[in-house]
All heavy atoms as TSV, in Angstrom:
chain	resi	resn	atom	element	x	y	z
A	1	MET	N	N	0.844	-1.167	0.013
A	1	MET	CA	C	-0.001	-0.009	-0.019
A	1	MET	C	C	0.896	1.240	0.002
A	1	MET	O	O	1.723	1.396	0.904
A	1	MET	CB	C	-0.882	-0.026	1.211
A	1	MET	CG	C	-1.754	1.209	1.402
A	1	MET	SD	S	-2.707	1.243	2.945
A	1	MET	CE	C	-3.814	-0.126	2.691
A	2	ARG	N	N	0.723	2.065	-1.007
A	2	ARG	CA	C	1.480	3.298	-1.129
A	2	ARG	C	C	0.514	4.462	-0.944
A	2	ARG	O	O	-0.478	4.584	-1.663
A	2	ARG	CB	C	2.171	3.361	-2.463
A	2	ARG	CG	C	2.981	4.573	-2.635
A	2	ARG	CD	C	3.671	4.552	-4.002
A	2	ARG	NE	N	4.365	5.800	-4.209
A	2	ARG	CZ	C	5.160	6.011	-5.214
A	2	ARG	NH1	N	5.339	5.085	-6.132
A	2	ARG	NH2	N	5.752	7.178	-5.323
A	3	ILE	N	N	0.815	5.343	-0.020
A	3	ILE	CA	C	-0.054	6.488	0.308
A	3	ILE	C	C	0.622	7.767	-0.132
A	3	ILE	O	O	1.784	7.984	0.123
A	3	ILE	CB	C	-0.385	6.555	1.786
A	3	ILE	CG1	C	-1.132	5.266	2.198
A	3	ILE	CG2	C	-1.144	7.768	2.151
A	3	ILE	CD1	C	-1.353	5.117	3.672
A	4	THR	N	N	-0.196	8.617	-0.809
A	4	THR	CA	C	0.277	9.965	-1.160
A	4	THR	C	C	-0.754	10.965	-0.722
A	4	THR	O	O	-1.965	10.687	-0.730
A	4	THR	CB	C	0.572	10.116	-2.666
A	4	THR	OG1	O	-0.619	9.760	-3.368
A	4	THR	CG2	C	1.700	9.199	-3.163
A	5	ILE	N	N	-0.247	12.111	-0.310
A	5	ILE	CA	C	-1.144	13.233	0.090
A	5	ILE	C	C	-0.886	14.439	-0.789
A	5	ILE	O	O	0.226	14.799	-1.002
A	5	ILE	CB	C	-0.857	13.624	1.571
A	5	ILE	CG1	C	-1.085	12.393	2.489
A	5	ILE	CG2	C	-1.734	14.812	2.013
A	5	ILE	CD1	C	-0.653	12.612	3.911
A	6	ASP	N	N	-1.986	14.942	-1.343
A	6	ASP	CA	C	-1.875	16.163	-2.175
A	6	ASP	C	C	-1.989	17.363	-1.264
A	6	ASP	O	O	-3.089	17.714	-0.804
A	6	ASP	CB	C	-3.050	16.135	-3.185
A	6	ASP	CG	C	-3.037	17.312	-4.157
A	6	ASP	OD1	O	-2.316	18.307	-3.842
A	6	ASP	OD2	O	-3.737	17.241	-5.196
A	7	TYR	N	N	-0.831	17.951	-0.983
A	7	TYR	CA	C	-0.801	19.060	-0.035
A	7	TYR	C	C	-1.430	20.349	-0.605
A	7	TYR	O	O	-1.711	21.277	0.155
A	7	TYR	CB	C	0.653	19.328	0.444
A	7	TYR	CG	C	1.120	18.153	1.312
A	7	TYR	CD1	C	1.972	17.222	0.796
A	7	TYR	CD2	C	0.605	18.012	2.581
A	7	TYR	CE1	C	2.393	16.162	1.597
A	7	TYR	CE2	C	0.999	16.952	3.356
A	7	TYR	CZ	C	1.921	16.035	2.866
A	7	TYR	OH	O	2.258	14.928	3.632
A	8	GLU	N	N	-1.637	20.396	-1.895
A	8	GLU	CA	C	-2.390	21.536	-2.494
A	8	GLU	C	C	-3.839	21.490	-2.134
A	8	GLU	O	O	-4.527	22.452	-2.066
A	8	GLU	CB	C	-2.181	21.550	-4.019
A	8	GLU	CG	C	-0.766	21.761	-4.491
A	8	GLU	CD	C	-0.285	23.152	-4.165
A	8	GLU	OE1	O	-1.047	24.122	-4.352
A	8	GLU	OE2	O	0.884	23.272	-3.755
A	9	ARG	N	N	-4.357	20.235	-1.913
A	9	ARG	CA	C	-5.728	20.077	-1.586
A	9	ARG	C	C	-6.011	20.019	-0.044
A	9	ARG	O	O	-7.083	20.390	0.376
A	9	ARG	CB	C	-6.243	18.767	-2.185
A	9	ARG	CG	C	-6.272	18.768	-3.699
A	9	ARG	CD	C	-6.873	17.471	-4.151
A	9	ARG	NE	N	-8.018	17.889	-4.993
A	9	ARG	CZ	C	-8.849	17.047	-5.529
A	9	ARG	NH1	N	-8.771	15.772	-5.320
A	9	ARG	NH2	N	-9.850	17.476	-6.248
A	10	CYS	N	N	-5.051	19.502	0.689
A	10	CYS	CA	C	-5.266	19.295	2.105
A	10	CYS	C	C	-5.587	20.584	2.812
A	10	CYS	O	O	-4.929	21.607	2.666
A	10	CYS	CB	C	-4.025	18.670	2.739
A	10	CYS	SG	S	-4.208	18.363	4.535
A	11	GLU	N	N	-6.698	20.578	3.561
A	11	GLU	CA	C	-7.152	21.749	4.299
A	11	GLU	C	C	-7.026	21.504	5.819
A	11	GLU	O	O	-7.491	22.357	6.584
A	11	GLU	CB	C	-8.584	22.087	3.933
A	11	GLU	CG	C	-8.733	22.510	2.492
A	11	GLU	CD	C	-10.167	22.785	2.090
A	11	GLU	OE1	O	-11.123	22.460	2.874
A	11	GLU	OE2	O	-10.386	23.303	0.986
A	12	GLY	N	N	-6.463	20.359	6.253
A	12	GLY	CA	C	-6.223	20.129	7.640
A	12	GLY	C	C	-7.443	19.812	8.465
A	12	GLY	O	O	-7.495	20.145	9.643
A	13	HIS	N	N	-8.438	19.171	7.867
A	13	HIS	CA	C	-9.643	18.844	8.638
A	13	HIS	C	C	-9.319	17.813	9.737
A	13	HIS	O	O	-10.001	17.794	10.762
A	13	HIS	CB	C	-10.724	18.274	7.706
A	13	HIS	CG	C	-11.238	19.288	6.773
A	13	HIS	ND1	N	-12.273	20.152	7.054
A	13	HIS	CD2	C	-10.888	19.567	5.477
A	13	HIS	CE1	C	-12.487	20.926	6.009
A	13	HIS	NE2	N	-11.651	20.595	5.050
A	14	GLY	N	N	-8.331	16.984	9.543
A	14	GLY	CA	C	-7.834	16.053	10.552
A	14	GLY	C	C	-8.660	14.768	10.710
A	14	GLY	O	O	-8.365	13.984	11.630
A	15	LEU	N	N	-9.585	14.514	9.845
A	15	LEU	CA	C	-10.395	13.289	9.948
A	15	LEU	C	C	-9.508	12.049	9.771
A	15	LEU	O	O	-9.713	11.039	10.462
A	15	LEU	CB	C	-11.529	13.260	8.944
A	15	LEU	CG	C	-12.581	14.352	9.152
A	15	LEU	CD1	C	-13.586	14.336	7.982
A	15	LEU	CD2	C	-13.242	14.251	10.476
A	16	CYS	N	N	-8.483	12.121	8.912
A	16	CYS	CA	C	-7.578	11.013	8.719
A	16	CYS	C	C	-6.817	10.689	9.963
A	16	CYS	O	O	-6.640	9.527	10.351
A	16	CYS	CB	C	-6.655	11.270	7.548
A	16	CYS	SG	S	-5.680	12.780	7.695
A	17	ALA	N	N	-6.348	11.759	10.674
A	17	ALA	CA	C	-5.575	11.553	11.919
A	17	ALA	C	C	-6.472	10.990	13.031
A	17	ALA	O	O	-5.972	10.255	13.884
A	17	ALA	CB	C	-4.955	12.885	12.336
A	18	LEU	N	N	-7.745	11.303	13.002
A	18	LEU	CA	C	-8.654	10.712	13.980
A	18	LEU	C	C	-8.947	9.245	13.652
A	18	LEU	O	O	-9.041	8.426	14.558
A	18	LEU	CB	C	-9.984	11.464	13.993
A	18	LEU	CG	C	-9.909	12.888	14.577
A	18	LEU	CD1	C	-11.216	13.624	14.401
A	18	LEU	CD2	C	-9.556	12.844	16.057
A	19	THR	N	N	-9.038	8.937	12.387
A	19	THR	CA	C	-9.407	7.587	11.963
A	19	THR	C	C	-8.257	6.617	12.024
A	19	THR	O	O	-8.396	5.472	12.388
A	19	THR	CB	C	-10.002	7.607	10.560
A	19	THR	OG1	O	-11.091	8.560	10.528
A	19	THR	CG2	C	-10.511	6.249	10.127
A	20	ALA	N	N	-7.070	7.080	11.612
A	20	ALA	CA	C	-5.873	6.208	11.622
A	20	ALA	C	C	-4.664	6.983	12.179
A	20	ALA	O	O	-3.747	7.374	11.495
A	20	ALA	CB	C	-5.584	5.773	10.160
A	21	PRO	N	N	-4.702	7.206	13.489
A	21	PRO	CA	C	-3.652	8.033	14.128
A	21	PRO	C	C	-2.284	7.441	14.094
A	21	PRO	O	O	-1.296	8.166	14.206
A	21	PRO	CB	C	-4.157	8.179	15.572
A	21	PRO	CG	C	-5.048	7.017	15.789
A	21	PRO	CD	C	-5.684	6.761	14.465
A	22	GLY	N	N	-2.158	6.161	13.895
A	22	GLY	CA	C	-0.843	5.527	13.762
A	22	GLY	C	C	-0.203	5.741	12.418
A	22	GLY	O	O	0.978	5.487	12.213
A	23	VAL	N	N	-0.998	6.283	11.450
A	23	VAL	CA	C	-0.529	6.452	10.078
A	23	VAL	C	C	-0.505	7.939	9.722
A	23	VAL	O	O	0.420	8.394	9.032
A	23	VAL	CB	C	-1.444	5.696	9.105
A	23	VAL	CG1	C	-1.018	5.879	7.656
A	23	VAL	CG2	C	-1.480	4.219	9.483
A	24	PHE	N	N	-1.468	8.709	10.155
A	24	PHE	CA	C	-1.570	10.136	9.859
A	24	PHE	C	C	-1.524	10.975	11.110
A	24	PHE	O	O	-2.072	10.589	12.144
A	24	PHE	CB	C	-2.884	10.409	9.128
A	24	PHE	CG	C	-3.091	9.629	7.868
A	24	PHE	CD1	C	-3.965	8.578	7.870
A	24	PHE	CD2	C	-2.408	9.952	6.710
A	24	PHE	CE1	C	-4.171	7.847	6.718
A	24	PHE	CE2	C	-2.598	9.201	5.562
A	24	PHE	CZ	C	-3.500	8.143	5.533
A	25	GLN	N	N	-0.905	12.146	11.037
A	25	GLN	CA	C	-0.907	13.120	12.119
A	25	GLN	C	C	-1.013	14.497	11.504
A	25	GLN	O	O	-0.665	14.714	10.331
A	25	GLN	CB	C	0.369	13.043	12.931
A	25	GLN	CG	C	0.503	11.746	13.715
A	25	GLN	CD	C	1.790	11.693	14.498
A	25	GLN	OE1	O	2.630	12.553	14.469
A	25	GLN	NE2	N	1.920	10.585	15.250
A	26	LEU	N	N	-1.460	15.464	12.266
A	26	LEU	CA	C	-1.470	16.859	11.816
A	26	LEU	C	C	-0.179	17.534	12.311
A	26	LEU	O	O	0.246	17.362	13.439
A	26	LEU	CB	C	-2.669	17.609	12.377
A	26	LEU	CG	C	-4.039	17.156	11.882
A	26	LEU	CD1	C	-5.137	18.011	12.507
A	26	LEU	CD2	C	-4.110	17.282	10.365
A	27	ASP	N	N	0.463	18.265	11.405
A	27	ASP	CA	C	1.675	19.019	11.772
A	27	ASP	C	C	1.342	20.346	12.411
A	27	ASP	O	O	0.164	20.696	12.640
A	27	ASP	CB	C	2.628	19.127	10.558
A	27	ASP	CG	C	2.064	20.047	9.486
A	27	ASP	OD1	O	1.069	20.785	9.671
A	27	ASP	OD2	O	2.662	20.045	8.354
A	28	ASP	N	N	2.396	21.109	12.704
A	28	ASP	CA	C	2.178	22.419	13.358
A	28	ASP	C	C	1.401	23.407	12.515
A	28	ASP	O	O	0.809	24.345	13.039
A	28	ASP	CB	C	3.533	23.041	13.741
A	28	ASP	CG	C	4.225	22.229	14.807
A	28	ASP	OD1	O	3.536	21.516	15.558
A	28	ASP	OD2	O	5.446	22.324	14.917
A	29	GLN	N	N	1.387	23.220	11.184
A	29	GLN	CA	C	0.638	24.112	10.274
A	29	GLN	C	C	-0.799	23.580	10.081
A	29	GLN	O	O	-1.563	24.164	9.330
A	29	GLN	CB	C	1.334	24.218	8.903
A	29	GLN	CG	C	2.573	25.065	8.944
A	29	GLN	CD	C	3.788	24.276	9.468
A	29	GLN	OE1	O	3.914	23.097	9.227
A	29	GLN	NE2	N	4.676	24.929	10.213
A	30	GLY	N	N	-1.118	22.438	10.698
A	30	GLY	CA	C	-2.479	21.908	10.584
A	30	GLY	C	C	-2.671	21.069	9.335
A	30	GLY	O	O	-3.787	20.734	8.980
A	31	LEU	N	N	-1.572	20.669	8.676
A	31	LEU	CA	C	-1.679	19.770	7.519
A	31	LEU	C	C	-1.380	18.359	7.871
A	31	LEU	O	O	-0.622	18.087	8.793
A	31	LEU	CB	C	-0.747	20.287	6.423
A	31	LEU	CG	C	-0.995	21.682	5.866
A	31	LEU	CD1	C	0.042	22.053	4.822
A	31	LEU	CD2	C	-2.381	21.748	5.232
A	32	THR	N	N	-1.925	17.451	7.140
A	32	THR	CA	C	-1.761	16.036	7.391
A	32	THR	C	C	-0.396	15.599	6.958
A	32	THR	O	O	0.097	15.986	5.933
A	32	THR	CB	C	-2.833	15.235	6.570
A	32	THR	OG1	O	-4.126	15.605	7.040
A	32	THR	CG2	C	-2.645	13.736	6.724
A	33	ARG	N	N	0.223	14.759	7.780
A	33	ARG	CA	C	1.513	14.139	7.484
A	33	ARG	C	C	1.333	12.640	7.594
A	33	ARG	O	O	0.693	12.121	8.504
A	33	ARG	CB	C	2.611	14.607	8.433
A	33	ARG	CG	C	2.892	16.041	8.302
A	33	ARG	CD	C	3.595	16.369	7.015
A	33	ARG	NE	N	3.755	17.830	6.879
A	33	ARG	CZ	C	3.564	18.473	5.753
A	33	ARG	NH1	N	3.231	17.874	4.657
A	33	ARG	NH2	N	3.737	19.779	5.715
A	34	TYR	N	N	1.884	11.974	6.629
A	34	TYR	CA	C	1.904	10.495	6.603
A	34	TYR	C	C	3.116	10.123	7.443
A	34	TYR	O	O	4.250	10.438	7.098
A	34	TYR	CB	C	2.056	10.056	5.115
A	34	TYR	CG	C	2.295	8.591	4.917
A	34	TYR	CD1	C	1.346	7.666	5.296
A	34	TYR	CD2	C	3.434	8.170	4.271
A	34	TYR	CE1	C	1.609	6.319	5.067
A	34	TYR	CE2	C	3.675	6.832	4.021
A	34	TYR	CZ	C	2.747	5.913	4.458
A	34	TYR	OH	O	2.938	4.597	4.212
A	35	VAL	N	N	2.912	9.466	8.594
A	35	VAL	CA	C	3.992	9.249	9.512
A	35	VAL	C	C	4.479	7.828	9.638
A	35	VAL	O	O	5.569	7.561	10.149
A	35	VAL	CB	C	3.630	9.718	10.941
A	35	VAL	CG1	C	3.465	11.269	10.916
A	35	VAL	CG2	C	2.380	9.073	11.456
A	36	ALA	N	N	3.707	6.857	9.140
A	36	ALA	CA	C	4.143	5.459	9.218
A	36	ALA	C	C	3.423	4.617	8.166
A	36	ALA	O	O	2.270	4.819	7.862
A	36	ALA	CB	C	3.825	4.927	10.612
A	37	LYS	N	N	4.197	3.688	7.624
A	37	LYS	CA	C	3.578	2.730	6.677
A	37	LYS	C	C	2.574	1.925	7.492
A	37	LYS	O	O	2.899	1.393	8.557
A	37	LYS	CB	C	4.680	1.813	6.088
A	37	LYS	CG	C	4.133	0.824	5.097
A	37	LYS	CD	C	5.221	0.019	4.510
A	37	LYS	CE	C	4.614	-0.965	3.488
A	37	LYS	NZ	N	5.658	-1.784	2.873
A	38	PRO	N	N	1.353	1.793	6.950
A	38	PRO	CA	C	0.332	1.097	7.762
A	38	PRO	C	C	0.602	-0.422	7.855
A	38	PRO	O	O	1.004	-1.052	6.889
A	38	PRO	CB	C	-0.954	1.334	6.983
A	38	PRO	CG	C	-0.545	1.842	5.668
A	38	PRO	CD	C	0.849	2.355	5.740
A	39	ALA	N	N	0.396	-0.906	9.048
A	39	ALA	CA	C	0.391	-2.363	9.227
A	39	ALA	C	C	-0.837	-2.926	8.579
A	39	ALA	O	O	-1.808	-2.205	8.329
A	39	ALA	CB	C	0.429	-2.680	10.722
A	40	ASP	N	N	-0.805	-4.217	8.260
A	40	ASP	CA	C	-1.970	-4.874	7.676
A	40	ASP	C	C	-3.200	-4.659	8.529
A	40	ASP	O	O	-4.296	-4.473	7.991
A	40	ASP	CB	C	-1.698	-6.351	7.443
A	40	ASP	CG	C	-0.715	-6.599	6.315
A	40	ASP	OD1	O	-0.546	-5.685	5.454
A	40	ASP	OD2	O	-0.108	-7.691	6.276
A	41	SER	N	N	-3.043	-4.627	9.814
A	41	SER	CA	C	-4.199	-4.429	10.702
A	41	SER	C	C	-4.819	-3.055	10.629
A	41	SER	O	O	-5.915	-2.830	11.053
A	41	SER	CB	C	-3.786	-4.750	12.147
A	41	SER	OG	O	-2.772	-3.842	12.580
A	42	GLU	N	N	-4.045	-2.090	10.076
A	42	GLU	CA	C	-4.544	-0.690	9.938
A	42	GLU	C	C	-5.224	-0.441	8.588
A	42	GLU	O	O	-5.727	0.642	8.342
A	42	GLU	CB	C	-3.365	0.285	10.075
A	42	GLU	CG	C	-2.949	0.515	11.477
A	42	GLU	CD	C	-3.941	1.375	12.223
A	42	GLU	OE1	O	-4.373	2.446	11.733
A	42	GLU	OE2	O	-4.257	0.965	13.348
A	43	ARG	N	N	-5.185	-1.413	7.676
A	43	ARG	CA	C	-5.680	-1.195	6.348
A	43	ARG	C	C	-7.125	-0.629	6.292
A	43	ARG	O	O	-7.395	0.299	5.594
A	43	ARG	CB	C	-5.604	-2.507	5.507
A	43	ARG	CG	C	-5.993	-2.312	4.064
A	43	ARG	CD	C	-5.793	-3.590	3.262
A	43	ARG	NE	N	-6.170	-3.407	1.908
A	43	ARG	CZ	C	-5.431	-2.813	0.988
A	43	ARG	NH1	N	-4.258	-2.319	1.305
A	43	ARG	NH2	N	-5.873	-2.674	-0.255
A	44	ASP	N	N	-8.012	-1.228	7.060
A	44	ASP	CA	C	-9.396	-0.736	7.073
A	44	ASP	C	C	-9.501	0.700	7.569
A	44	ASP	O	O	-10.262	1.486	7.005
A	44	ASP	CB	C	-10.260	-1.648	7.944
A	44	ASP	CG	C	-10.518	-3.024	7.325
A	44	ASP	OD1	O	-10.290	-3.204	6.102
A	44	ASP	OD2	O	-10.936	-3.922	8.040
A	45	ASN	N	N	-8.723	1.044	8.575
A	45	ASN	CA	C	-8.727	2.418	9.089
A	45	ASN	C	C	-8.181	3.390	8.039
A	45	ASN	O	O	-8.704	4.498	7.879
A	45	ASN	CB	C	-7.911	2.514	10.384
A	45	ASN	CG	C	-8.562	1.867	11.551
A	45	ASN	OD1	O	-9.774	1.598	11.532
A	45	ASN	ND2	N	-7.817	1.572	12.547
A	46	VAL	N	N	-7.122	2.988	7.354
A	46	VAL	CA	C	-6.559	3.865	6.304
A	46	VAL	C	C	-7.573	4.070	5.183
A	46	VAL	O	O	-7.764	5.179	4.733
A	46	VAL	CB	C	-5.237	3.260	5.754
A	46	VAL	CG1	C	-4.768	4.018	4.517
A	46	VAL	CG2	C	-4.181	3.317	6.825
A	47	MET	N	N	-8.241	3.022	4.757
A	47	MET	CA	C	-9.185	3.142	3.691
A	47	MET	C	C	-10.365	4.018	4.125
A	47	MET	O	O	-10.881	4.813	3.349
A	47	MET	CB	C	-9.668	1.763	3.222
A	47	MET	CG	C	-8.578	0.865	2.678
A	47	MET	SD	S	-7.607	1.659	1.350
A	47	MET	CE	C	-8.801	1.705	0.056
A	48	GLN	N	N	-10.795	3.913	5.379
A	48	GLN	CA	C	-11.837	4.778	5.922
A	48	GLN	C	C	-11.379	6.214	5.929
A	48	GLN	O	O	-12.140	7.111	5.608
A	48	GLN	CB	C	-12.286	4.297	7.307
A	48	GLN	CG	C	-13.475	5.056	7.791
A	48	GLN	CD	C	-14.717	4.801	6.965
A	48	GLN	OE1	O	-15.059	3.652	6.686
A	48	GLN	NE2	N	-15.398	5.855	6.532
A	49	ALA	N	N	-10.133	6.476	6.346
A	49	ALA	CA	C	-9.574	7.792	6.371
A	49	ALA	C	C	-9.566	8.425	4.969
A	49	ALA	O	O	-9.882	9.594	4.798
A	49	ALA	CB	C	-8.177	7.800	6.966
A	50	ILE	N	N	-9.219	7.636	3.991
A	50	ILE	CA	C	-9.195	8.136	2.593
A	50	ILE	C	C	-10.621	8.505	2.178
A	50	ILE	O	O	-10.863	9.557	1.593
A	50	ILE	CB	C	-8.578	7.067	1.686
A	50	ILE	CG1	C	-7.080	6.953	1.970
A	50	ILE	CG2	C	-8.830	7.425	0.204
A	50	ILE	CD1	C	-6.424	5.753	1.364
A	51	GLN	N	N	-11.590	7.683	2.513
A	51	GLN	CA	C	-12.988	7.956	2.160
A	51	GLN	C	C	-13.518	9.166	2.875
A	51	GLN	O	O	-14.308	9.942	2.325
A	51	GLN	CB	C	-13.866	6.749	2.468
A	51	GLN	CG	C	-13.759	5.639	1.479
A	51	GLN	CD	C	-14.727	4.534	1.807
A	51	GLN	OE1	O	-14.725	3.987	2.914
A	51	GLN	NE2	N	-15.621	4.246	0.852
A	52	ASP	N	N	-13.094	9.352	4.098
A	52	ASP	CA	C	-13.627	10.437	4.931
A	52	ASP	C	C	-13.052	11.810	4.571
A	52	ASP	O	O	-13.570	12.828	4.970
A	52	ASP	CB	C	-13.354	10.176	6.426
A	52	ASP	CG	C	-14.222	9.019	6.960
A	52	ASP	OD1	O	-15.154	8.590	6.278
A	52	ASP	OD2	O	-13.893	8.584	8.080
A	53	CYS	N	N	-11.936	11.832	3.841
A	53	CYS	CA	C	-11.288	13.132	3.527
A	53	CYS	C	C	-12.260	13.964	2.720
A	53	CYS	O	O	-12.604	13.621	1.569
A	53	CYS	CB	C	-9.991	12.885	2.775
A	53	CYS	SG	S	-9.153	14.462	2.359
A	54	PRO	N	N	-12.662	15.134	3.223
A	54	PRO	CA	C	-13.660	15.948	2.549
A	54	PRO	C	C	-13.118	16.588	1.267
A	54	PRO	O	O	-13.921	17.030	0.418
A	54	PRO	CB	C	-14.056	16.986	3.565
A	54	PRO	CG	C	-12.981	17.038	4.555
A	54	PRO	CD	C	-12.336	15.689	4.553
A	55	VAL	N	N	-11.819	16.648	1.094
A	55	VAL	CA	C	-11.269	17.271	-0.106
A	55	VAL	C	C	-10.520	16.270	-0.995
A	55	VAL	O	O	-9.841	16.645	-1.922
A	55	VAL	CB	C	-10.368	18.472	0.231
A	55	VAL	CG1	C	-11.174	19.585	0.858
A	55	VAL	CG2	C	-9.208	18.050	1.136
A	56	GLN	N	N	-10.654	14.981	-0.665
A	56	GLN	CA	C	-10.046	13.892	-1.465
A	56	GLN	C	C	-8.545	14.113	-1.662
A	56	GLN	O	O	-8.034	13.927	-2.764
A	56	GLN	CB	C	-10.755	13.809	-2.837
A	56	GLN	CG	C	-12.263	13.836	-2.742
A	56	GLN	CD	C	-12.828	12.505	-2.359
A	56	GLN	OE1	O	-12.837	11.586	-3.135
A	56	GLN	NE2	N	-13.321	12.382	-1.136
A	57	ALA	N	N	-7.837	14.445	-0.591
A	57	ALA	CA	C	-6.428	14.757	-0.679
A	57	ALA	C	C	-5.502	13.542	-0.523
A	57	ALA	O	O	-4.310	13.633	-0.770
A	57	ALA	CB	C	-6.058	15.792	0.388
A	58	ILE	N	N	-6.047	12.400	-0.125
A	58	ILE	CA	C	-5.249	11.214	0.132
A	58	ILE	C	C	-5.533	10.185	-0.953
A	58	ILE	O	O	-6.690	9.895	-1.268
A	58	ILE	CB	C	-5.537	10.617	1.522
A	58	ILE	CG1	C	-5.415	11.681	2.604
A	58	ILE	CG2	C	-4.648	9.456	1.801
A	58	ILE	CD1	C	-5.956	11.265	3.929
A	59	ARG	N	N	-4.488	9.616	-1.444
A	59	ARG	CA	C	-4.589	8.532	-2.487
A	59	ARG	C	C	-3.834	7.333	-2.024
A	59	ARG	O	O	-2.816	7.421	-1.336
A	59	ARG	CB	C	-3.995	9.036	-3.806
A	59	ARG	CG	C	-4.625	10.251	-4.342
A	59	ARG	CD	C	-5.638	9.928	-5.444
A	59	ARG	NE	N	-6.086	11.135	-6.084
A	59	ARG	CZ	C	-7.299	11.606	-5.913
A	59	ARG	NH1	N	-8.172	10.944	-5.206
A	59	ARG	NH2	N	-7.682	12.729	-6.527
A	60	VAL	N	N	-4.297	6.183	-2.438
A	60	VAL	CA	C	-3.596	4.934	-2.152
A	60	VAL	C	C	-3.397	4.166	-3.451
A	60	VAL	O	O	-4.259	4.225	-4.347
A	60	VAL	CB	C	-4.353	4.068	-1.097
A	60	VAL	CG1	C	-5.687	3.617	-1.643
A	60	VAL	CG2	C	-3.498	2.929	-0.641
A	61	SER	N	N	-2.268	3.541	-3.620
A	61	SER	CA	C	-1.999	2.754	-4.777
A	61	SER	C	C	-1.201	1.531	-4.333
A	61	SER	O	O	-0.743	1.434	-3.219
A	61	SER	CB	C	-1.259	3.555	-5.846
A	61	SER	OG	O	0.006	3.968	-5.369
A	62	SER	N	N	-1.000	0.628	-5.258
A	62	SER	CA	C	-0.195	-0.544	-5.004
A	62	SER	C	C	1.229	-0.162	-4.843
A	62	SER	O	O	1.708	0.788	-5.455
A	62	SER	CB	C	-0.391	-1.524	-6.154
A	62	SER	OG	O	0.591	-2.554	-6.084
A	63	GLU	N	N	2.003	-0.894	-4.053
A	63	GLU	CA	C	3.432	-0.656	-3.903
A	63	GLU	C	C	4.161	-0.775	-5.247
A	63	GLU	O	O	5.203	-0.193	-5.414
A	63	GLU	CB	C	4.058	-1.675	-2.945
A	63	GLU	CG	C	3.718	-1.394	-1.479
A	63	GLU	CD	C	4.429	-0.255	-0.866
A	63	GLU	OE1	O	5.512	0.132	-1.409
A	63	GLU	OE2	O	3.941	0.288	0.117
A	64	ASN	N	N	3.611	-1.566	-6.150
A	64	ASN	CA	C	4.267	-1.778	-7.434
A	64	ASN	C	C	4.026	-0.684	-8.434
A	64	ASN	O	O	4.683	-0.629	-9.458
A	64	ASN	CB	C	3.775	-3.128	-8.007
A	64	ASN	CG	C	4.099	-4.286	-7.104
A	64	ASN	OD1	O	5.077	-4.225	-6.372
A	64	ASN	ND2	N	3.254	-5.293	-7.109
A	65	GLN	N	N	3.096	0.216	-8.220
A	65	GLN	CA	C	2.805	1.304	-9.145
A	65	GLN	C	C	3.749	2.486	-8.816
A	65	GLN	O	O	4.031	2.719	-7.691
A	65	GLN	CB	C	1.369	1.770	-9.035
A	65	GLN	CG	C	0.373	0.715	-9.519
A	65	GLN	CD	C	-1.051	1.184	-9.356
A	65	GLN	OE1	O	-1.352	2.129	-8.676
A	65	GLN	NE2	N	-1.976	0.469	-10.003
A	66	PRO	N	N	4.127	3.239	-9.848
A	66	PRO	CA	C	4.971	4.388	-9.621
A	66	PRO	C	C	4.255	5.519	-8.916
A	66	PRO	O	O	3.105	5.625	-8.900
A	66	PRO	CB	C	5.392	4.838	-11.011
A	66	PRO	CG	C	4.574	4.057	-11.984
A	66	PRO	CD	C	3.895	2.951	-11.231
């Protein structure tokens, strides 16, 4: 699972950090930071965080994709 965050879109709502706090955190500027590769047990939380993002700033792709 490869996660990317579009910082041009991120508005710092923080829903991702609430849903998957082991993977996402808010920085001092209020923007989301990807802080850890998700464990398999976090996959559902990460997918929920991606769905919950009101500005669609988080993307996930296969590790094999560029």
